[in-house]
C-alpha positions in Angstrom: 0.0 0.0 0.0 1.3 3.4 -0.9 1.5 5.8 2.0 0.6 9.4 1.3 1.4 11.7 4.1 -0.4 15.0 4.2 1.3 18.1 5.5 0.3 19.0 9.0 -2.4 21.6 9.5 -0.9 25.1 10.1 -0.5 25.9 13.7 -2.8 28.6 15.0 -3.3 30.3 18.4 -5.8 27.7 19.5 -3.5 24.8 18.6 -0.6 26.4 20.4 -2.9 26.9 23.5 -3.8 23.2 23.3 -0.1 22.2 23.2 0.5 24.3 26.2 -2.4 22.7 28.1 -1.1 19.2 27.3 2.3 20.2 28.6 0.7 21.7 31.8 -1.4 18.6 32.3 1.6 16.4 32.2 3.5 18.6 34.5 0.7 18.5 37.1 0.4 14.8 37.3 4.2 14.3 37.2 4.5 16.3 40.5 2.3 13.5 41.9 4.4 10.8 40.4 7.6 12.3 41.7 6.3 12.5 45.3 4.6 9.1 45.4 7.3 7.1 43.7 9.8 8.0 46.4 7.5 7.2 49.2 5.4 4.3 47.8 7.7 1.4 48.9 8.2 2.8 52.4 4.4 3.4 52.8 3.6 -0.1 51.8 6.3 -1.5 54.1 4.8 0.5 57.0 1.4 -1.0 56.1 2.8 -4.5 56.5 3.4 -5.5 52.9 6.1 -7.9 52.1 8.7 -7.1 49.4 7.1 -9.5 47.0 3.7 -7.8 47.5 5.3 -4.4 46.7 6.8 -5.8 43.5 3.4 -7.4 42.6 1.5 -4.1 43.2 3.9 -2.2 40.9 3.6 -4.9 38.3 -0.2 -4.7 38.5 0.0 -0.9 38.1 2.1 -1.4 35.0 -0.4 -4.0 33.7 -3.3 -1.6 34.2 -1.4 1.0 32.2 -0.8 -1.5 29.4 -4.5 -2.3 29.2 -5.6 1.3 29.2 -2.9 2.3 26.7 -4.1 -0.5 24.3 -7.7 0.8 24.6 -6.4 4.4 24.0 -4.6 3.3 20.9 -7.5 1.4 19.5 -10.4 3.7 20.5 -9.2 7.2 21.6 -9.5 8.7 18.1 -13.0 7.4 17.7 -14.1 8.0 21.3 -12.5 11.5 21.3 -9.1 12.4 22.5 -10.4 14.9 25.0 -12.9 12.5 26.5 -10.2 9.8 26.7 -7.9 12.1 28.7 -10.7 13.2 31.0 -11.5 9.6 31.7 -7.8 8.8 32.5 -7.6 11.9 34.9 -10.8 10.8 36.7 -9.4 7.3 37.2 -6.1 8.8 38.4 -7.9 10.8 41.1 -9.9 7.8 42.2 -6.7 5.7 42.6 -5.0 8.5 44.5 -7.9 8.8 47.0 -7.9 5.0 47.5 -4.2 4.9 48.3 -4.5 7.8 50.7 -7.4 6.4 52.6 -7.1 2.6 52.4 -4.7 0.0 53.7 -6.4 -3.1 52.3 -3.9 -4.7 49.9 -6.6 -6.2 47.5 -8.2 -2.7 47.2 -4.8 -1.2 46.6 -4.2 -3.7 43.8 -7.5 -2.7 42.3 -6.7 1.0 42.5 -3.2 0.4 41.1 -4.7 -1.4 38.1 -7.5 1.1 37.2 -5.6 4.2 38.1 -2.3 5.5 36.7 -0.1 4.9 39.8 3.5 5.1 38.5 6.7 3.9 40.2 8.7 6.7 38.5 8.4 10.0 36.8 8.5 8.2 33.4 5.1 8.5 31.8 4.2 5.0 30.4 0.6 5.8 31.2 -2.6 6.0 29.1 -2.1 9.7 28.8 1.1 9.4 26.9 0.1 8.1 23.4 -2.8 10.5 23.1 -0.8 13.5 24.3 2.0 12.8 21.9 -0.4 12.6 19.0 -2.0 15.9 20.0 1.4 17.6 20.2 2.5 16.2 16.8 -0.8 17.4 15.2 -0.8 20.9 16.7 2.8 21.8 15.9 4.6 21.9 12.5 6.9 19.0 11.7 10.2 21.0 12.1 9.2 21.9 15.6 8.4 18.4 16.9 11.7 17.9 18.7 11.4 21.3 20.4 7.8 20.7 21.5 8.6 17.3 22.8 11.6 18.7 24.6 9.3 21.2 26.3 6.8 18.4 27.1 9.5 16.3 28.8 11.4 19.3 30.3 8.3 20.5 32.2 7.6 16.9 33.3 11.1 16.4 34.7 11.0 19.7 36.5 7.7 18.6 38.0 9.2 15.3 39.0 12.1 17.1 40.7 9.6 19.2 42.6 7.8 16.0 43.6 11.0 14.6 45.0 11.5 17.8 47.0 8.0 17.5 48.3 8.6 13.9 49.3 11.7 15.0 51.2 9.6 17.7 53.0 6.9 15.2 53.8 9.4 12.8 55.2 10.6 15.3 57.7 7.3 15.8 59.4 6.3 13.2 61.9 2.6 13.8 62.4 1.0 12.0 59.4 2.3 9.2 57.1 4.3 10.9 54.4 3.0 8.4 51.9 -0.7 9.2 52.8 0.0 12.9 52.4 1.7 12.3 49.1 -1.3 10.5 47.7 -3.7 13.2 49.0 -1.6 15.6 46.9 -1.7 13.2 44.0 -5.5 13.2 44.1 -5.6 17.0 44.0 -3.2 17.1 41.1 -5.3 14.6 39.2 -8.3 16.9 39.7 -6.1 19.7 38.3 -5.2 17.5 35.3 -8.9 16.9 34.7 -9.6 20.7 34.8 -6.8 21.4 32.3 -8.0 18.7 29.9 -11.5 20.0 30.1 -10.3 23.2 28.4 -8.8 21.4 25.3 -10.4 22.5 22.1 -11.9 20.4 19.2 -8.7 21.1 17.2 -7.0 18.2 19.1 -9.3 15.6 17.5 -7.9 13.7 14.5 -8.6 15.1 11.1 -10.8 13.0 8.7 -8.7 10.6 6.7 -8.4 11.1 3.0 -9.0 8.2 0.6 -5.2 7.7 -0.1 -4.1 8.2 3.5 -3.1 5.2 5.7 -5.9 4.8 8.2 -5.5 4.0 11.8 -7.2 0.6 11.4 -4.6 -0.6 8.9 -1.4 -2.2 10.1 1.4 0.0 11.1 4.7 -0.2 9.1 7.0 -3.1 10.1 9.6 -0.6 11.2 7.3 0.8 13.9 6.6 -2.7 15.2 10.4 -3.4 15.3 10.9 -0.1 17.1 8.3 -1.0 19.6 10.1 -4.2 20.3 13.4 -2.4 20.9 11.6 0.1 23.2 10.2 -2.9 25.2 13.8 -4.1 25.8 14.8 -0.6 27.0 11.7 -0.3 29.2 12.2 -3.6 30.9 15.8 -2.5 31.6 14.6 0.8 32.9 12.0 -0.9 35.1 14.8 -2.6 37.0 16.1 0.9 37.9 13.0 3.0 38.4 12.9 5.6 41.1 11.0 3.4 43.6 13.4 0.5 43.1 16.5 2.8 43.3 15.1 4.3 46.6 14.6 0.8 47.9 18.1 -0.3 47.0 19.8 2.8 48.3 17.9 2.5 51.6 19.0 -1.2 51.9 22.6 -0.7 50.8 23.5 2.6 52.5 20.6 3.1 55.0 19.5 6.3 53.1 16.7 8.2 54.8 13.5 9.4 53.1 14.8 13.0 53.2 18.2 12.0 51.6 16.3 10.1 48.9 13.9 13.0 48.3 16.7 15.5 47.9 18.7 13.1 45.7 15.8 12.5 43.3 15.0 16.2 43.3 18.6 16.6 41.9 18.4 13.7 39.4 15.1 15.0 38.0 16.4 18.6 37.9 19.5 17.5 36.0 17.4 15.4 33.6 15.2 18.4 32.9 18.1 20.7 32.2 19.8 18.2 29.9 16.7 18.0 27.7 17.4 21.6 26.6 20.3 20.2 24.6 18.1 17.8 22.6 16.9 20.2 19.8 20.4 21.4 19.0 21.8 17.9 19.0 19.0 16.6 16.8 19.5 19.5 14.3 23.3 18.9 14.2 23.5 15.1 14.4 20.1 13.8 13.6 17.5 12.1 15.7 19.2 8.7 15.8 22.5 9.8 17.2 20.7 12.1 19.7 18.8 9.0 20.9 21.8 6.8 21.2 25.0 8.5 22.3 23.8 10.1 25.6 21.7 7.0 26.4 24.7 4.6 26.0 26.9 6.8 28.1 24.3 6.9 30.9 24.2 3.1 30.9 27.9 2.9 31.5 27.4 5.1 34.6 24.6 2.8 35.7 26.9 -0.2 35.5 29.3 1.6 37.8 26.7 2.3 40.4 26.9 -1.1 42.3 30.7 -0.4 42.7 30.0 2.7 44.8 31.6 2.4 48.3 29.2 4.9 50.0 26.0 6.9 49.5 27.9 10.0 48.4 29.6 8.2 45.5 26.4 6.4 44.5 24.5 9.7 44.5 27.3 11.3 42.4 27.0 8.5 39.8 23.2 8.8 39.7 23.4 12.5 39.3 25.9 12.1 36.4 23.7 9.5 34.8 20.6 11.6 35.0 22.5 14.5 33.4 22.5 12.3 30.2 19.8 9.7 30.4 16.8 11.7 29.3 18.2 13.6 26.3 17.0 10.8 24.0 13.3 11.1 25.1 12.1 14.0 22.9 14.2 12.7 20.0 12.6 9.3 20.4 9.1 10.7 20.4 9.8 12.9 17.4 11.3 9.9 15.6 8.1 7.8 16.1 6.0 10.7 14.8 8.3 11.2 11.8 8.2 7.6 10.5 4.4 7.3 10.2 1.6 9.1 8.4 -0.2 11.8 10.6 -3.4 9.8 11.0 -1.3 6.9 12.4 0.4 8.9 15.1 -2.0 8.0 17.9 -1.7 4.3 17.0 2.1 4.5 16.7 2.6 6.4 19.9 0.2 4.1 21.8 1.8 1.0 20.4 5.3 2.1 21.5 3.9 3.2 24.8 2.1 -0.2 25.2 5.3 -2.0 24.3 7.2 -0.1 27.0 4.4 -0.7 29.5 4.2 -4.4 28.8 7.9 -4.8 29.4 7.6 -2.6 32.5 5.0 -5.0 34.0 7.6 -7.8 34.3 10.4 -5.6 35.6 9.1 -5.1 39.2 8.5 -8.8 39.7 12.0 -9.6 38.4 13.5 -6.7 40.4 11.7 -7.8 43.6 13.1 -11.3 43.2 16.6 -9.9 42.9 16.1 -7.5 45.7 14.9 -10.3 48.0 18.0 -12.5 47.2 21.6 -12.4 48.4 22.6 -10.6 45.1 20.9 -7.4 46.3 24.0 -6.0 47.8 25.9 -6.6 44.6 23.3 -4.4 42.7 22.3 -7.2 40.3 19.2 -5.4 39.1 21.3 -2.4 38.1 23.9 -4.5 36.3 21.2 -6.3 34.3 19.5 -3.0 33.5 22.7 -1.5 32.2 23.5 -4.5 30.0 20.0 -4.7 28.5 19.9 -1.0 27.9 23.1 -1.2 26.0 21.7 -4.1 23.9 18.8 -1.7 23.0 21.3 0.9 21.9 23.1 -1.6 19.7 19.9 -3.0 18.2 18.6 0.5 17.4 21.8 1.5 15.7 21.8 -1.7 13.6 18.2 -1.3 12.5 18.1 2.4 11.7 21.8 3.4 11.0 21.1 3.9 7.3 20.5 7.6 6.5 17.1 6.8 5.0 15.8 5.5 8.3 16.7 8.7 10.2 13.7 10.6 8.8 14.2 14.1 10.2 17.8 15.0 10.9 16.8 18.6 10.8 14.1 18.5 13.4 
């Protein structure tokens, strides 16, 4: 089938406002993710949960995101992108309220599945695919890397703020820090709902022309291959998400909640600042090299983390890693948008998000098994994460190194 890709609709003031609302909505909910991901494991331990139960809950949360992302990819454009985002925000608020008020493990599993509880500030949630399609539609192609940089930059700043809030909550001794974090999470979900409510009809997908590739048709093979590579990287990343790193640092170095909150404030802040380099790097070197070189260097630093002799050195390595590890994210999102027709962008973004979420489902269970074993002190989850992430880098380079497969070196 011949693919005819229409030029994007010209950006207008309404479309720009919608893009800003999408960025704001992500920022609001990521403050919640940043706070709760630092305190989640400790809160569950205080409630009497065993390590295996914590890993299972995180896996169930990831599985819920997979199911919801699949539904978004299949039906969001028909159901309405705005309505789909509103439904996700409402479920997020419900889950936050249940975590704040309830200690019943079965109910928490249910809340984790139907809500968007995240063990990190990474956004492998149902929001992601729809929001990326909206951003790609409401901005011209040459600006995609820049708008995705802003989208991720604000999220990482928000995640840093969430870590700082977690540190502050950990210093007060009156109420459970985790319960307060999930109260805040619920309020932020309500704010996300209010922002999404103001999105305009311009965010909805345009009618498909007869020669266009329709969403119902299969995506190109290169997108499916890319989704498989993303799954490898997401599984690796799931072994070193913020919740798991906090758990490991506490076990290995007896780090306090305040120390962890301040550390993750710093890591998220550095990640946010590093994103500002992505547009210039993509314009100079192309999307593929921008995706690969910083990511591979960050993985080398991750492999060094288990060798740290104290919390100070471990924190330094983590900070250095996070100064590089997120530069690839806006380039990756622009890359996905660039290799498909405009009407396929929701499906493509959702497929890659689902692939990442499916892989992330298995990571917490695997990580919990490793954390519960004698190899914990050796940092086995971090070593495995680094090796797998570097295999992703090698696979991506092998699959897309030809100039024709780096579709937008000027973005």
